[in-house]
N, CA and C atoms as an extended XYZ file, in Angstrom:
144
Properties=species:S:1:pos:R:3:atomname:S:1:resname:S:1:resid:I:1 pbc="F F F"
N         0.686       -0.916        0.053 N   MET     1
C        -0.169        0.434       -0.005 CA  MET     1
C         1.151        1.382       -0.054 C   MET     1
N         1.879        1.211        0.410 N   THR     2
C         2.882        2.250        0.500 CA  THR     2
C         3.208        2.794       -0.182 C   THR     2
N         3.249        1.972       -1.358 N   GLU     3
C         4.773        1.769       -3.055 CA  GLU     3
C         2.965        2.980       -3.792 C   GLU     3
N         2.220        2.265       -3.029 N   ARG     4
C         0.199        3.042       -3.654 CA  ARG     4
C         0.395        4.769       -3.368 C   ARG     4
N         1.169        5.044       -2.284 N   GLY     5
C         1.491        6.707       -1.975 CA  GLY     5
C        -0.194        6.819       -0.344 C   GLY     5
N        -0.398        5.341        0.422 N   VAL     6
C        -0.525        5.199        0.952 CA  VAL     6
C         0.596        5.314        2.448 C   VAL     6
N         0.256        6.501        3.340 N   THR     7
C         1.083        6.709        4.602 CA  THR     7
C         0.014        5.866        6.216 C   THR     7
N         0.762        4.965        6.142 N   PHE     8
C         0.425        3.986        7.595 CA  PHE     8
C         0.785        5.520        8.344 C   PHE     8
N        -0.025        5.574        9.588 N   GLU     9
C        -0.717        6.331       11.225 CA  GLU     9
C         0.869        5.534       12.085 C   GLU     9
N         1.439        6.220       12.366 N   ARG    10
C         2.215        6.168       13.727 CA  ARG    10
C         2.100        6.267       15.152 C   ARG    10
N         1.635        5.060       16.411 N   TYR    11
C         1.007        5.293       17.258 CA  TYR    11
C         3.005        5.760       18.150 C   TYR    11
N         2.395        6.110       18.986 N   SER    12
C         3.626        5.345       20.116 CA  SER    12
C         2.868        5.772       21.727 C   SER    12
N         3.637        5.026       22.445 N   GLY    13
C         3.394        5.310       24.346 CA  GLY    13
C         2.203        4.545       24.283 C   GLY    13
N         1.293        4.088       23.885 N   MET    14
C         0.551        3.507       23.239 CA  MET    14
C         0.021        1.859       23.385 C   MET    14
N        -1.008        1.035       24.351 N   PRO    15
C        -0.655       -0.258       23.944 CA  PRO    15
C        -0.999       -0.985       22.060 C   PRO    15
N        -0.854        0.304       21.327 N   THR    16
C        -1.075       -0.399       20.032 CA  THR    16
C         0.140       -0.056       19.252 C   THR    16
N         1.225        0.197       20.047 N   GLU    17
C         2.915        1.457       19.380 CA  GLU    17
C         2.766        0.334       18.192 C   GLU    17
N         2.919        1.599       17.577 N   THR    18
C         3.368        0.799       16.107 CA  THR    18
C         5.337        1.099       15.238 C   THR    18
N         5.892       -0.105       14.178 N   ASP    19
C         7.453        0.384       14.624 CA  ASP    19
C         6.652        1.857       13.138 C   ASP    19
N         8.103        2.048       13.008 N   ALA    20
C         9.066        2.781       12.019 CA  ALA    20
C         7.777        2.585       10.983 C   ALA    20
N         7.683        1.328       10.364 N   LYS    21
C         6.868        1.867        9.858 CA  LYS    21
C         5.372        1.864        9.471 C   LYS    21
N         4.830        1.381       10.831 N   GLY    22
C         3.473        1.617       10.898 CA  GLY    22
C         2.865        0.002       11.063 C   GLY    22
N         3.584        0.310       11.422 N   ILE    23
C         3.133       -1.153       11.836 CA  ILE    23
C         2.669       -2.000       13.062 C   ILE    23
N         2.066       -2.293       13.524 N   PHE    24
C         1.832       -3.235       15.285 CA  PHE    24
C         1.729       -4.334       15.158 C   PHE    24
N         3.104       -5.058       15.352 N   ARG    25
C         3.974       -6.330       15.252 CA  ARG    25
C         4.118       -6.471       16.501 C   ARG    25
N         2.615       -7.058       18.291 N   ARG    26
C         2.394       -6.936       19.709 CA  ARG    26
C         2.513       -8.202       19.256 C   ARG    26
N         2.487       -8.842       19.404 N   GLY    27
C         1.299      -10.670       18.692 CA  GLY    27
C        -0.094      -10.387       18.268 C   GLY    27
N        -0.367      -11.637       17.879 N   GLY    28
C        -1.631      -11.568       17.018 CA  GLY    28
C        -1.365      -10.556       15.727 C   GLY    28
N        -2.352      -10.459       15.113 N   PRO    29
C        -2.072      -10.657       13.469 CA  PRO    29
C        -1.303       -8.696       12.640 C   PRO    29
N        -0.507       -8.831       12.474 N   LEU    30
C         0.056       -8.002       11.675 CA  LEU    30
C        -1.159       -6.269       11.529 C   LEU    30
N        -1.211       -5.252       11.918 N   ILE    31
C        -2.488       -4.486       12.262 CA  ILE    31
C        -1.349       -2.711       11.140 C   ILE    31
N        -2.276       -2.246       10.172 N   ALA    32
C        -1.281       -0.934       10.166 CA  ALA    32
C        -2.905        0.092        9.729 C   ALA    32
N        -3.129        1.317       10.191 N   TRP    33
C        -3.901        2.137       10.068 CA  TRP    33
C        -3.490        3.060        9.439 C   TRP    33
N        -5.014        4.254        8.503 N   PHE    34
C        -4.415        5.022        7.659 CA  PHE    34
C        -5.558        5.777        8.091 C   PHE    34
N        -5.247        6.689        6.946 N   LYS    35
C        -6.539        7.853        6.882 CA  LYS    35
C        -6.955        7.361        5.168 C   LYS    35
N        -8.030        7.587        5.235 N   ASP    36
C        -9.103        8.166        4.102 CA  ASP    36
C        -8.731        9.612        3.489 C   ASP    36
N        -9.211        9.419        1.871 N   PRO    37
C        -9.483       11.101        1.895 CA  PRO    37
C       -10.111       11.544        2.082 C   PRO    37
N       -11.118       10.553        2.876 N   ALA    38
C       -12.786       11.420        3.955 CA  ALA    38
C       -11.822       11.876        5.692 C   ALA    38
N       -10.780       11.466        5.391 N   GLY    39
C        -9.682       11.641        7.372 CA  GLY    39
C       -10.073       10.566        7.881 C   GLY    39
N       -10.870        9.139        7.719 N   ASN    40
C       -11.785        8.672        8.764 CA  ASN    40
C       -10.235        7.504        8.790 C   ASN    40
N       -10.383        7.059        9.893 N   ILE    41
C        -8.664        6.212       10.637 CA  ILE    41
C        -9.576        4.743        9.797 C   ILE    41
N        -9.134        3.703        8.891 N   LEU    42
C        -9.319        2.628        8.578 CA  LEU    42
C        -8.079        2.054        8.555 C   LEU    42
N        -8.673        0.626        8.711 N   SER    43
C        -7.186       -0.480        8.682 CA  SER    43
C        -6.440       -1.605        8.266 C   SER    43
N        -6.032       -2.229        8.870 N   VAL    44
C        -5.706       -3.302        7.467 CA  VAL    44
C        -5.372       -4.308        8.674 C   VAL    44
N        -5.295       -5.719        7.754 N   LEU    45
C        -5.064       -6.349        9.126 CA  LEU    45
C        -4.676       -8.011        8.409 C   LEU    45
N        -2.810       -7.858        8.931 N   GLN    46
C        -2.416       -9.566        8.117 CA  GLN    46
C        -2.835      -10.786        9.082 C   GLN    46
N        -3.529      -11.727        8.678 N   PRO    47
C        -4.042      -12.607       10.126 CA  PRO    47
C        -2.436      -13.719        9.914 C   PRO    47
N        -2.761      -13.450       11.641 N   ASP    48
C        -1.228      -15.023       11.595 CA  ASP    48
C        -1.065      -15.856       11.244 C   ASP    48
């Protein structure tokens, strides 16, 4: 998705802290959040 211009949201200091690429990798599925053109926050995940 990033190759198509999507920027993942980054979160720090939270239970959902993401890595430098904006991906949550702390157990369970990999999850990334991003904003759509209207400003809504959406997520995608990769199952285990």
